DRENPABA-509166 format. One line per 3 residues: for each residue x, y, z of N, C-alpha, C. Coordinates in steps of 0.05 Angstrom, whole numbers. Example, Ala and Ser with C-alpha at 12.3 -4.5 7.8 and 13.67 -1.06 7.14 Angstrom:
264/-114/156/246/-90/156/264/-66/156  257/-45/142/273/-21/143/258/1/157
# end
This chain:
287/-2219/-1414/278/-2188/-1418/256/-2180/-1402  241/-2200/-1390/225/-2194/-1364/245/-2191/-1341  255/-2216/-1331/278/-2214/-1316/292/-2192/-1301
297/-2176/-1330/316/-2154/-1331/297/-2126/-1316  273/-2136/-1324/251/-2112/-1321/241/-2105/-1289  235/-2137/-1279/238/-2134/-1252/256/-2136/-1237
275/-2139/-1244/304/-2125/-1229/309/-2096/-1232  304/-2082/-1250/300/-2056/-1253/281/-2041/-1234  259/-2053/-1225/237/-2048/-1212/243/-2054/-1183
256/-2075/-1179/261/-2079/-1154/285/-2064/-1137  296/-2042/-1161/323/-2028/-1160/309/-2001/-1146  293/-1989/-1173/283/-1970/-1163/269/-1968/-1137
253/-1994/-1138/240/-1990/-1108/250/-1982/-1086  278/-1999/-1076/301/-1999/-1059/314/-1962/-1060  319/-1961/-1083/327/-1932/-1083/302/-1913/-1079
280/-1913/-1076/252/-1897/-1065/258/-1900/-1043  255/-1920/-1027/256/-1926/-1006/270/-1911/-988  299/-1915/-1000/325/-1897/-983/319/-1864/-983
313/-1854/-1002/301/-1831/-1002/282/-1817/-985  258/-1840/-989/243/-1838/-971/254/-1831/-942  274/-1856/-938/280/-1854/-915/293/-1825/-905
307/-1826/-923/322/-1795/-925/306/-1778/-917  286/-1772/-935/266/-1743/-930/255/-1750/-904  245/-1768/-893/236/-1770/-862/257/-1765/-840
276/-1773/-852/303/-1759/-829/302/-1736/-837  306/-1724/-855/316/-1696/-861/289/-1676/-844  263/-1692/-854/248/-1675/-839/242/-1674/-811
256/-1703/-798/252/-1696/-767/271/-1682/-753  296/-1679/-779/323/-1665/-768/311/-1642/-762  292/-1634/-784/292/-1602/-786/262/-1598/-766
243/-1612/-756/228/-1611/-736/241/-1610/-711  262/-1630/-708/275/-1618/-687/286/-1592/-686  310/-1584/-700/315/-1559/-704/292/-1546/-701
272/-1544/-707/249/-1522/-706/243/-1514/-677  242/-1545/-667/237/-1547/-634/254/-1542/-618  278/-1541/-623/297/-1536/-611/310/-1504/-612
303/-1484/-636/293/-1459/-640/277/-1450/-623  254/-1463/-623/228/-1451/-613/235/-1446/-585  245/-1467/-574/249/-1476/-550/270/-1451/-540
287/-1455/-549/316/-1434/-546/299/-1401/-548  285/-1394/-568/269/-1378/-565/251/-1365/-549  232/-1387/-528/223/-1391/-506/229/-1385/-484
257/-1400/-478/272/-1394/-459/284/-1367/-456  297/-1363/-484/301/-1327/-481/282/-1308/-476  252/-1316/-489/231/-1302/-478/225/-1295/-452
228/-1317/-434/225/-1318/-407/245/-1301/-393  282/-1307/-397/293/-1290/-385/288/-1256/-388  286/-1254/-413/280/-1224/-425/266/-1217/-409
239/-1235/-405/206/-1213/-400/217/-1210/-369  228/-1232/-356/231/-1223/-321/251/-1201/-315  277/-1207/-334/290/-1183/-335/283/-1149/-343
270/-1155/-362/263/-1130/-370/234/-1120/-344  222/-1137/-330/204/-1123/-315/217/-1113/-292  239/-1126/-283/260/-1126/-255/267/-1092/-271
276/-1085/-290/286/-1062/-304/266/-1044/-307  242/-1051/-314/216/-1032/-312/212/-1028/-283  206/-1043/-259/196/-1038/-242/204/-1019/-224
229/-1018/-218/245/-980/-207/228/-962/-230  222/-962/-254/210/-938/-265/191/-935/-262  176/-953/-255/138/-949/-252/138/-941/-220
160/-963/-208/152/-952/-178/156/-922/-176  167/-913/-188/178/-878/-186/161/-862/-198  152/-865/-220/131/-862/-239/100/-857/-233
91/-886/-222/67/-881/-214/52/-875/-188  33/-859/-187/32/-840/-165/14/-865/-145  8/-884/-152/-11/-896/-135/-5/-936/-138
-2/-950/-124/-10/-982/-126/-22/-997/-148  -49/-979/-152/-66/-989/-169/-50/-987/-202  -40/-957/-201/-39/-952/-232/-7/-974/-238
14/-982/-225/28/-1000/-226/18/-1028/-245  -8/-1044/-242/-20/-1060/-246/-12/-1064/-285  -29/-1046/-296/-43/-1036/-318/-10/-1046/-330
8/-1022/-323/34/-1016/-343/48/-1034/-339  44/-1057/-314/62/-1085/-314/50/-1100/-340  30/-1103/-339/17/-1124/-354/17/-1115/-382
22/-1096/-394/35/-1078/-423/66/-1097/-421  79/-1088/-407/107/-1097/-416/104/-1129/-412  88/-1149/-394/85/-1182/-391/78/-1182/-424
50/-1176/-435/39/-1178/-453/55/-1175/-480  70/-1156/-487/91/-1145/-496/109/-1172/-511  120/-1173/-493/143/-1201/-488/141/-1228/-488
111/-1231/-474/102/-1269/-474/87/-1269/-499  84/-1257/-516/63/-1258/-539/38/-1277/-534  23/-1267/-511/-2/-1272/-511/-25/-1257/-511
-51/-1262/-517/-78/-1247/-525/-88/-1233/-502  -91/-1242/-482/-99/-1231/-459/-83/-1236/-432  -81/-1216/-416/-76/-1222/-388/-98/-1209/-366
-85/-1218/-338/-98/-1205/-329/-89/-1213/-291  -82/-1191/-280/-80/-1190/-244/-106/-1197/-235  -99/-1216/-216/-118/-1222/-196/-123/-1219/-168
-143/-1225/-156/-131/-1209/-123/-156/-1230/-111  -147/-1251/-96/-161/-1268/-78/-186/-1243/-55  -210/-1251/-56/-230/-1233/-45/-238/-1251/-26
-236/-1273/-11/-247/-1281/2/-247/-1318/-5  -243/-1325/20/-250/-1365/13/-272/-1367/33  -278/-1382/13/-308/-1407/25/-300/-1433/26
-295/-1444/47/-277/-1473/49/-262/-1472/36  -261/-1493/7/-240/-1496/-7/-240/-1483/-38  -270/-1463/-35/-266/-1451/-54/-254/-1426/-51
-235/-1408/-70/-221/-1376/-61/-238/-1364/-91  -253/-1344/-83/-262/-1326/-90/-249/-1302/-105  -234/-1301/-126/-218/-1278/-141/-226/-1260/-155
-220/-1225/-153/-238/-1207/-162/-208/-1203/-197  -216/-1194/-207/-196/-1177/-228/-197/-1151/-225  -168/-1148/-210/-158/-1115/-207/-149/-1106/-227
-137/-1124/-254/-129/-1106/-278/-134/-1124/-295  -131/-1119/-327/-133/-1133/-352/-123/-1119/-373  -122/-1134/-382/-111/-1130/-425/-119/-1144/-442
-120/-1129/-462/-121/-1150/-487/-158/-1152/-491  -169/-1138/-477/-205/-1155/-477/-211/-1130/-501  -203/-1113/-495/-220/-1085/-520/-251/-1079/-505
-271/-1078/-529/-290/-1070/-504/-315/-1086/-491  -297/-1114/-485/-305/-1140/-482/-300/-1146/-460  -303/-1124/-423/-289/-1132/-406/-292/-1164/-396
-266/-1167/-379/-273/-1195/-359/-298/-1203/-342  -299/-1223/-331/-318/-1222/-312/-306/-1208/-289  -318/-1201/-263/-309/-1184/-250/-308/-1201/-226
-305/-1223/-218/-302/-1242/-196/-307/-1269/-216  -284/-1287/-202/-286/-1328/-213/-277/-1342/-180  -289/-1353/-187/-293/-1371/-166/-278/-1404/-172
-252/-1401/-161/-235/-1436/-168/-228/-1445/-148  -237/-1473/-136/-237/-1496/-121/-205/-1499/-124  -193/-1499/-97/-167/-1507/-89/-150/-1491/-114
-143/-1468/-106/-126/-1445/-131/-104/-1465/-128  -95/-1475/-152/-57/-1479/-146/-42/-1456/-147  -21/-1464/-139/5/-1445/-141/16/-1448/-179
11/-1455/-187/17/-1458/-220/-2/-1474/-233  -12/-1474/-257/-26/-1489/-274/-18/-1474/-304  -29/-1489/-319/-28/-1487/-356/-45/-1506/-360
-57/-1495/-389/-75/-1516/-406/-55/-1512/-438  -64/-1532/-445/-55/-1536/-474/-76/-1560/-487  -65/-1561/-515/-89/-1576/-528/-92/-1610/-520
-74/-1617/-509/-79/-1644/-484/-88/-1639/-458  -100/-1617/-451/-108/-1615/-426/-129/-1617/-417  -152/-1637/-398/-174/-1635/-391/-178/-1618/-384
-206/-1601/-396/-219/-1577/-388/-238/-1582/-369  -235/-1587/-338/-240/-1596/-315/-223/-1577/-298  -243/-1580/-263/-230/-1565/-243/-199/-1570/-249
-182/-1552/-244/-195/-1513/-239/-186/-1501/-275  -184/-1521/-287/-176/-1508/-317/-202/-1494/-326  -230/-1504/-328/-256/-1497/-324/-255/-1464/-317
-247/-1464/-288/-248/-1441/-272/-239/-1419/-286  -210/-1426/-295/-190/-1411/-298/-193/-1397/-327  -199/-1422/-342/-201/-1409/-371/-217/-1389/-378
-241/-1392/-362/-266/-1376/-365/-257/-1351/-350  -242/-1337/-339/-229/-1313/-326/-222/-1297/-352  -208/-1307/-372/-203/-1291/-397/-219/-1301/-417
-234/-1319/-414/-250/-1336/-436/-227/-1337/-464  -211/-1355/-454/-189/-1369/-474/-182/-1390/-468  -173/-1413/-488/-176/-1443/-474/-152/-1448/-464
-123/-1433/-481/-105/-1432/-463/-91/-1414/-447  -89/-1426/-419/-71/-1401/-405/-58/-1415/-384  -37/-1395/-373/-17/-1390/-360/-24/-1386/-330
-20/-1392/-312/-32/-1382/-279/-6/-1390/-260  -8/-1365/-248/19/-1372/-226/-7/-1352/-203  -1/-1360/-173/-14/-1351/-146/4/-1355/-125
2/-1333/-114/22/-1329/-90/-4/-1325/-71  -3/-1351/-52/-20/-1349/-30/-22/-1333/-9  12/-1330/-1/12/-1301/20/2/-1281/21
1/-1275/-4/-7/-1239/-12/-42/-1243/-20  -46/-1265/-37/-68/-1271/-51/-73/-1256/-76  -47/-1253/-90/-55/-1246/-119/-46/-1264/-133
-56/-1260/-149/-40/-1284/-181/-44/-1267/-212  -25/-1279/-227/-25/-1271/-246/-39/-1294/-276  -49/-1285/-292/-63/-1305/-316/-59/-1291/-344
-44/-1309/-367/-42/-1309/-390/-58/-1319/-400  -64/-1312/-432/-84/-1325/-451/-78/-1325/-475  -81/-1347/-487/-86/-1348/-512/-102/-1364/-528
-114/-1352/-562/-135/-1366/-567/-127/-1386/-589  -95/-1396/-596/-93/-1411/-613/-72/-1428/-595  -65/-1448/-611/-38/-1468/-600/-26/-1483/-631
-4/-1470/-639/7/-1487/-657/21/-1512/-647  32/-1528/-670/42/-1562/-662/69/-1549/-653  90/-1531/-666/116/-1529/-658/126/-1509/-630
110/-1481/-644/110/-1458/-624/88/-1457/-607  93/-1480/-591/74/-1480/-567/68/-1450/-547  52/-1442/-539/47/-1417/-528/59/-1419/-500
53/-1439/-485/49/-1444/-460/70/-1473/-456  88/-1477/-438/87/-1507/-425/100/-1507/-404  110/-1523/-385/112/-1534/-373/145/-1513/-359
154/-1508/-373/179/-1484/-374/170/-1460/-369  137/-1454/-372/141/-1420/-366/134/-1416/-338  132/-1440/-321/124/-1434/-295/151/-1411/-287
180/-1406/-294/195/-1393/-288/181/-1359/-294  179/-1363/-315/169/-1337/-328/144/-1320/-311  117/-1343/-309/95/-1324/-297/99/-1320/-267
112/-1341/-254/114/-1339/-233/135/-1316/-217  155/-1307/-243/177/-1286/-239/158/-1264/-242  143/-1260/-270/128/-1233/-271/115/-1230/-236
97/-1245/-238/82/-1235/-209/94/-1229/-189  121/-1246/-178/141/-1239/-157/145/-1210/-160  154/-1201/-194/162/-1176/-196/141/-1153/-187
112/-1164/-193/91/-1147/-190/84/-1144/-162  88/-1163/-148/83/-1160/-114/105/-1145/-103  132/-1149/-109/147/-1131/-102/142/-1104/-108
137/-1096/-130/133/-1064/-144/112/-1061/-118  87/-1070/-118/59/-1061/-100/73/-1061/-75  85/-1073/-62/90/-1078/-36/110/-1044/-28
121/-1041/-49/144/-1017/-45/128/-990/-52  109/-991/-72/89/-975/-68/71/-963/-56  66/-980/-39/52/-992/-16/55/-974/9
89/-982/6/95/-976/36/103/-944/26  106/-937/10/104/-906/-2/88/-890/13  67/-900/-6/44/-890/0/32/-880/34
45/-908/48/38/-913/73/50/-890/93  79/-887/79/91/-867/94/89/-839/81  76/-831/61/74/-802/59/37/-801/78
27/-819/79/6/-818/94/5/-816/126  27/-829/135/40/-824/161/51/-802/165  69/-792/148/79/-765/152/59/-744/149
36/-741/123/20/-721/129/-7/-725/156  -7/-741/170/-14/-750/196/3/-739/216  23/-742/221/38/-725/237/43/-708/230
40/-696/209/43/-660/211/19/-650/218  -5/-669/207/-32/-652/220/-37/-658/250  -25/-676/263/-25/-679/283/-8/-660/300
15/-653/293/32/-627/301/21/-606/300  9/-593/276/-7/-577/273/-32/-571/291  -54/-593/300/-69/-593/309/-56/-591/337
-42/-603/351/-27/-597/375/-17/-563/379  -5/-550/363/6/-525/355/-20/-512/364  -50/-521/347/-66/-506/349/-89/-504/378
-85/-530/387/-96/-535/423/-73/-513/431  -52/-514/431/-35/-500/454/-44/-473/451  -41/-468/422/-51/-435/421/-73/-432/437
-97/-448/419/-128/-433/434/-127/-440/466  -115/-461/479/-121/-468/506/-106/-450/524  -77/-437/519/-65/-419/522/-81/-395/526
-94/-382/501/-113/-371/505/-143/-368/510  -157/-379/514/-177/-390/525/-186/-389/558  -159/-408/567/-156/-401/599/-140/-376/603
-120/-361/595/-113/-348/602/-135/-321/610  -155/-317/593/-176/-298/606/-191/-298/630  -206/-324/635/-221/-325/658/-197/-340/670
-173/-341/676/-158/-348/702/-148/-320/704  -139/-302/689/-146/-278/694/-161/-261/716  -186/-267/698/-209/-249/717/-212/-259/747
-206/-296/750/-210/-310/781/-189/-287/793  -161/-295/787/-141/-281/803/-144/-260/810  -145/-235/789/-153/-207/799/-175/-198/812
-196/-219/810/-228/-211/834/-217/-223/857  -207/-247/861/-201/-254/886/-177/-238/907  -162/-228/888/-134/-216/899/-153/-189/915
-170/-178/897/-183/-155/910/-200/-169/932  -211/-188/934/-224/-195/956/-220/-201/981  -187/-210/972/-177/-232/997/-169/-210/1017
-175/-216/1049/-167/-203/1070/-149/-187/1070  -150/-166/1081/-124/-152/1077/-120/-139/1053  -136/-144/1038/-129/-121/1002/-138/-94/1009
-116/-72/1003/-126/-56/1001/-140/-33/987  -157/-58/976/-184/-45/962/-200/-43/970  -226/-17/977/-248/-18/999/-278/-25/980
-280/-51/982/-304/-62/966/-332/-54/980  -348/-46/963/-384/-50/975/-391/-74/968  -418/-76/977/-429/-99/982/-429/-114/951
-441/-85/941/-452/-92/911/-417/-99/893  -395/-89/898/-374/-99/883/-373/-128/891  -367/-132/916/-362/-163/926/-379/-186/910
-409/-173/907/-430/-194/895/-419/-202/866  -412/-174/860/-413/-171/821/-383/-189/822  -360/-176/837/-333/-193/828/-343/-229/833
-360/-232/859/-358/-269/863/-379/-272/834  -400/-255/820/-405/-269/808/-384/-277/781  -368/-248/774/-355/-260/753/-331/-277/760
-319/-286/782/-302/-306/795/-327/-336/778  -348/-339/787/-370/-358/790/-377/-363/755  -371/-334/737/-370/-341/712/-350/-357/701
-330/-331/703/-302/-352/691/-295/-382/705  -306/-391/728/-296/-417/732/-318/-434/712  -343/-429/713/-355/-448/692/-346/-439/666
-342/-420/657/-328/-419/628/-302/-446/629  -286/-447/646/-267/-459/649/-273/-489/656  -289/-495/666/-306/-518/666/-309/-525/645
-325/-514/630/-338/-522/596/-319/-530/584  -294/-507/584/-266/-514/562/-259/-542/568  -255/-549/597/-242/-569/604/-257/-588/593
-285/-592/600/-306/-616/595/-302/-613/562  -305/-597/549/-301/-602/520/-276/-610/513  -249/-616/526/-231/-625/514/-231/-651/517
-240/-658/537/-240/-685/558/-259/-697/530  -287/-692/525/-306/-703/510/-287/-709/480  -279/-686/471/-263/-696/444/-243/-722/447
-232/-715/468/-207/-736/478/-212/-762/473  -238/-768/480/-255/-792/485/-273/-803/461  -276/-789/443/-295/-790/415/-286/-816/407
-260/-827/405/-249/-855/392/-266/-879/412  -272/-866/439/-280/-896/454/-306/-896/454  -330/-869/447/-361/-873/449/-371/-893/442
-364/-899/419/-384/-911/405/-396/-943/422  -378/-949/431/-377/-980/447/-388/-982/469  -384/-954/479/-402/-946/510/-423/-934/509
-444/-931/488/-462/-913/487/-486/-936/495  -509/-924/507/-526/-938/527/-551/-922/504  -554/-955/486/-581/-939/472/-607/-945/476
-623/-933/483/-655/-937/486/-667/-916/474  -690/-923/471/-714/-915/451/-728/-886/464  -724/-866/459/-734/-833/463/-749/-827/451
-772/-805/452/-784/-797/437/-770/-769/417  -774/-769/394/-758/-742/391/-765/-717/394  -786/-714/408/-800/-688/417/-791/-690/444
-784/-703/461/-776/-698/482/-749/-695/492  -741/-711/467/-707/-699/463/-702/-673/461  -718/-657/434/-704/-628/433/-717/-609/445
-738/-622/464/-753/-605/483/-736/-597/507  -730/-621/514/-705/-619/538/-680/-599/532  -676/-599/508/-647/-584/502/-657/-557/501
-676/-546/485/-697/-528/475/-695/-512/508  -710/-519/528/-707/-509/551/-684/-513/569  -665/-522/567/-640/-525/578/-621/-497/573
-632/-485/543/-625/-467/535/-632/-449/526  -658/-442/551/-673/-415/541/-663/-394/549  -646/-402/573/-636/-371/590/-621/-370/571
-599/-377/558/-578/-371/539/-588/-350/518  -611/-363/507/-629/-347/480/-639/-323/504  -654/-327/521/-665/-299/528/-642/-277/533
-617/-283/540/-595/-270/542/-587/-253/519  -592/-265/500/-584/-265/465/-607/-254/455  -630/-245/472/-650/-239/454/-657/-253/430
-661/-283/428/-666/-302/406/-684/-320/422  -700/-317/396/-731/-335/402/-719/-363/390  -725/-385/413/-720/-422/408/-749/-425/391
-754/-436/364/-775/-442/355/-774/-479/359  -802/-495/367/-794/-518/355/-816/-527/346  -810/-551/321/-832/-554/302/-831/-579/314
-860/-591/318/-874/-615/331/-864/-637/318  -850/-654/325/-843/-679/303/-872/-691/301  -874/-719/283/-894/-741/273/-900/-753/306
-930/-757/314/-932/-761/337/-923/-793/339  -911/-805/362/-891/-824/371/-868/-824/358  -860/-814/339/-838/-818/328/-814/-810/361
-794/-845/350/-776/-848/379/-748/-859/363  -736/-851/378/-701/-852/369/-683/-870/379  -670/-887/371/-657/-907/389/-626/-898/394
-627/-881/412/-600/-866/421/-592/-864/455  -570/-856/449/-562/-853/481/-563/-825/487  -583/-821/508/-606/-796/512/-579/-778/518
-568/-784/538/-542/-765/549/-527/-752/528  -516/-767/514/-497/-758/486/-513/-745/468  -538/-755/461/-549/-738/435/-565/-708/455
-570/-708/477/-573/-683/493/-553/-671/488  -526/-678/491/-503/-666/494/-499/-656/459  -501/-679/437/-501/-658/409/-524/-643/406
-551/-639/412/-574/-621/408/-554/-596/426  -545/-600/447/-540/-573/468/-516/-564/446  -496/-574/441/-482/-557/428/-491/-543/405
-507/-563/385/-521/-550/358/-543/-520/364  -549/-524/388/-568/-503/389/-557/-486/402  -537/-484/421/-522/-460/428/-510/-444/417
-494/-465/394/-481/-448/362/-497/-435/358  -516/-444/350/-538/-430/341/-550/-406/348  -549/-400/378/-558/-381/395/-539/-355/400
-515/-365/401/-493/-351/403/-485/-338/374  -493/-346/352/-480/-343/321/-510/-323/318  -528/-314/333/-556/-310/317/-554/-272/333
-555/-259/313/-555/-235/332/-594/-230/343  -590/-206/362/-608/-201/374/-636/-205/355  -659/-206/362/-679/-212/353/-683/-232/326
-668/-249/325/-659/-270/308/-680/-297/315  -681/-315/309/-698/-352/312/-681/-372/303  -679/-386/327/-665/-413/318/-688/-430/321
-690/-446/297/-725/-467/300/-693/-499/299  -707/-516/316/-711/-545/315/-729/-557/310  -727/-577/290/-741/-596/285/-736/-621/275
-754/-637/277/-746/-673/275/-773/-685/257  -769/-702/240/-782/-714/223/-768/-743/213  -786/-758/205/-782/-779/199/-784/-780/158
-760/-781/150/-760/-782/117/-774/-813/108  -783/-807/77/-792/-827/74/-786/-851/65  -752/-847/66/-733/-877/72/-732/-887/94
-747/-874/121/-746/-898/139/-726/-885/168  -707/-863/142/-682/-853/165/-703/-826/179  -689/-819/201/-699/-787/215/-680/-768/209
-682/-752/209/-675/-731/202/-683/-702/227  -658/-694/243/-669/-666/260/-644/-654/247  -660/-622/249/-650/-601/234/-644/-580/262
-626/-561/258/-624/-547/281/-619/-514/263  -639/-496/254/-632/-481/228/-632/-451/246  -615/-435/245/-615/-398/252/-610/-383/232
-617/-358/237/-620/-338/227/-597/-327/227  -575/-335/241/-547/-318/244/-534/-303/229  -509/-294/235/-486/-291/211/-474/-312/182
-488/-334/179/-474/-351/167/-443/-359/161  -438/-378/144/-408/-367/147/-409/-386/104  -381/-375/101/-383/-386/75/-383/-410/63
-387/-428/44/-392/-450/33/-362/-463/50  -340/-450/39/-316/-465/36/-294/-462/55  -318/-449/81/-310/-453/111/-321/-471/125
-337/-494/114/-354/-506/131/-337/-530/142  -315/-541/119/-303/-557/130/-286/-551/155  -274/-529/156/-248/-517/170/-271/-524/203
-302/-514/200/-315/-505/225/-320/-539/237  -311/-554/220/-321/-584/231/-292/-596/245  -267/-584/238/-241/-589/252/-237/-583/278
-227/-600/290/-216/-589/323/-208/-557/327  -205/-547/350/-191/-525/350/-186/-502/332  -218/-497/312/-214/-489/297/-246/-460/291
-235/-433/288/-256/-414/286/-262/-401/259  -282/-395/253/-288/-386/228/-269/-357/230  -261/-344/208/-250/-321/221/-274/-301/220
-270/-274/224/-290/-259/220/-301/-241/248  -304/-214/256/-311/-201/279/-327/-224/293  -353/-225/280/-371/-233/300/-366/-268/311
-356/-271/298/-349/-304/300/-326/-297/321  -310/-286/317/-287/-289/339/-296/-274/368  -319/-258/369/-324/-250/394/-327/-266/415
-342/-293/411/-344/-309/426/-321/-328/434  -318/-333/456/-296/-358/474/-303/-386/468  -276/-401/465/-291/-426/464/-262/-440/450
-268/-471/454/-241/-481/437/-253/-484/412  -274/-486/395/-271/-493/368/-283/-519/370  -287/-536/397/-296/-572/395/-330/-572/394
-344/-556/388/-376/-557/387/-377/-574/367  -374/-568/347/-385/-575/327/-363/-604/315  -339/-606/322/-332/-635/316/-338/-657/335
-343/-652/361/-356/-667/382/-386/-674/374  -399/-651/366/-424/-666/353/-426/-684/332  -403/-675/313/-404/-701/289/-394/-722/302
-371/-717/309/-368/-750/322/-383/-766/338  -401/-747/359/-426/-764/370/-449/-774/355  -452/-765/334/-473/-770/317/-463/-795/300
-437/-791/285/-423/-815/275/-427/-842/290  -414/-843/319/-415/-861/339/-438/-876/336  -462/-855/331/-495/-871/332/-505/-871/303
-480/-877/284/-482/-887/260/-498/-860/236  -492/-840/245/-517/-826/231/-486/-801/219  -491/-789/199/-485/-766/191/-495/-739/196
-471/-721/198/-477/-689/200/-470/-672/181  -489/-656/165/-483/-639/151/-488/-611/151  -466/-592/148/-478/-558/146/-480/-552/119
-499/-533/125/-516/-517/95/-514/-486/107  -494/-469/95/-498/-440/101/-486/-425/85  -493/-395/89/-480/-379/70/-478/-349/83
-457/-332/80/-455/-309/99/-483/-289/93  -493/-284/122/-515/-263/122/-550/-283/115  -549/-311/114/-569/-328/109/-572/-342/129
-554/-350/147/-559/-369/165/-546/-397/166  -552/-410/177/-535/-442/181/-559/-463/187  -555/-482/168/-581/-510/176/-554/-529/186
-556/-534/208/-547/-564/212/-560/-588/208  -550/-604/197/-575/-639/194/-559/-656/202  -572/-665/225/-566/-696/236/-588/-710/217
-576/-743/210/-590/-760/194/-581/-792/218  -600/-797/219/-601/-827/232/-606/-847/215  -595/-877/216/-604/-893/203/-634/-908/205
-649/-916/193/-677/-929/192/-668/-942/217  -650/-958/224/-656/-980/245/-649/-969/273  -652/-943/277/-661/-926/297/-678/-909/301
-700/-913/279/-717/-901/280/-744/-907/284  -773/-911/297/-788/-926/294/-811/-901/300  -835/-909/302/-860/-891/305/-874/-912/332
-880/-903/355/-896/-920/366/-921/-919/368  -933/-935/373/-965/-927/375/-979/-919/396  -998/-901/392/-1011/-884/415/-1018/-902/431
-1015/-894/454/-1027/-909/477/-1056/-910/478  -1057/-936/494/-1087/-939/491/-1099/-932/511  -1127/-917/502/-1145/-905/520/-1151/-880/522
# end
């Protein structure tokens, strides 16, 4: 009886071991099937994501106005199809030896907790991923820090400096979010992004080039129209009066008339020379900055010399020029010839557009921040605030009877603005009709100092 019970128990153990093996084999086959299904799903997801990105690329390029708008839209497509928690496009800003500094340009999935602005990645790899078995060290530490997630998938295009990084918070045993096979996905997504960005940038550059060409064409047309008008008037005077003064002329001129006509010819010639000088000065503005001969000069000397030079014009127009004495010892590091040209243009403009009995005030002071401020203020006709940008454009004159009564190319203010900017400063205008105009030059603190008083 005991032997029979032992035999039955051994039989049951053999059957139990058999069924255990069968269950283990079934579990293994089920696990392999799940792995295969997961792998098939991931491969389909990769192909679907890249294919959808390619389809979306043309739509995004057509609907996004600027290259910057494309990044956010493409991240939405990527995150939707890769089932990741966070994603970001980053761009290499600089390199310090073997360390590349990247800046986040677009990010998604952060909510109210934005990513860090920059990240330093030593020897940035072209492709990288982390899993549960990855050792978190360089560059994994830096890359996971960008999205603040343990599992990341990274692709970097060194030629363009752009990179794409995807992140997940968790990882399961069967359906791992990232694996080596995802290299095709992340690199394909990045490649599509770079291609679309390049296309959109080319469109933007083309629009800018077209606008620049149209502006240049309009500028050339204005230049020709202005030049033909401004040159014709003095040339007609020169030719007409010289014809009357030629030997053999039928005109019988008195000594007084001869002197008057000679003065008219001289005035017209000087006007022509002024017009030509303005045109040459404006055409050479791009080359001015490297040619400036900077020296320290007293502000009082600069504004005083320009005021004296234009005193005759002020007397002819019955305009008074007032100088506000600057701080004692205030000096400016400028090209004296070019800066005098700036002041002369501004003061002559102020005198010409100020009526009889008006005043032009010139002042200079050092501001609390160390910069210098020179102001030319008049009590003239002024102009509308919306006309100020036009006044700073070449070959432009503001419409209006008084403004149009003065000849000129409209280059005085643009030349002054260009020369001030060549000195590292800024020029701004404040004006209102009937209230006059104030033109302010501001020079950087590096071009300003106060010299000590002379000894003795």
